[in-house]
N, C-alpha and C positions, 0 to 999 in steps of 0.2 A: 055576939049576934051581928052587930053592925059590921065587924070585920069580915065575917063570913058573907054577908050581903055585898059588901064592897068587892070582895074577891070574886064572887059570882058575876057581878056586873063587869069587872075587868076581864074575866074569862069570856063572857059573851061579846064584849067589845073586840077582844082579840080575835075570836072566831069570825065575827062579822068582817073585820078588816082583812083577815086572811082570805075569806071567800071573795071579797071585792078585788083583792090584789093577788093574782096568781103568780107565785114565784117563778121566774124564768128558769128554764132548764136547757141543757146543752149536752151534746155527746162528749164524753171525757176524752181528752187527747193528752198523752204524756208530754211534758215539756222537754224538748231536745232529746238527749240520750240519758234520761234519768236512770241511774243504776238501782236506786232504791224505789220500792213500791210506795205510792202515796195511799195512805189509809183514810177511810171515812172515820172521823173522830167519834161518830155516834155508835156505829156497829163494829168498828175496828176491823173491817174487811177491806181489801184493796179496791181502789177505784180502777176499773178495767177499761181498756180502750173501747170507745163506743158506747159505754153505759150512760144512761141518762143521769146527769148530776145537776144539782142546783147550788146556788151560792147566795149568801146573805148580802144584799146590795150594799149595806153600809160598810162592811169589813172585807167582803170578797172571799170569806172562808167557804170552801167547797165541800159538799157532802153528796152521798147518793140521794137522788130525788125523793125516793120513798122514805128514807131516814129523816130528811129535813122536814118533809110534809108531816110525818107522824110527830116529830118533836115540836113543830110549830103549833100543832093543835092543842098542846098542853102548856107550852112555854112561849113567851114572847120575845126571847132573846137568843142570840147565837150561843151554841154550846161551848164555843171556844173562848169568846171574849165578852159575851153578854151584850153586844150591840143589839139594838132593837131589830127584829126580823122585818117588821113592817114599820118603817119610819113614819112618824106623824100619826100613829094609830091612837094616841092619847090626846088628840087635839093640838099636837105640837108639830111644827113644820119639820121637814127633813133636815133643813139647815140647822135648826135649833137642836135636833137630836145629835148632830155631829159635834157640838160644842161641849 
């Protein structure tokens, strides 16, 4: 029961942190002359020129904006490397998160 309560509190804290910190987004632009498509690791669909994408600030992994927003509502870490999506959301500074 205590574990469930702690999980609920962490989830609420994560939700509040995400609402306070809107993840930046940008129009996707392929790097140079990429011959291979870059895929969103969440939906495994190509990132297309001009689509809105977001990246996790700590690791700079890029995703479709909607995919990362949906993922971030339930998880607090990058789907690729598990870096925190919102650094410092557990009362830890961003610099401490990087160590």
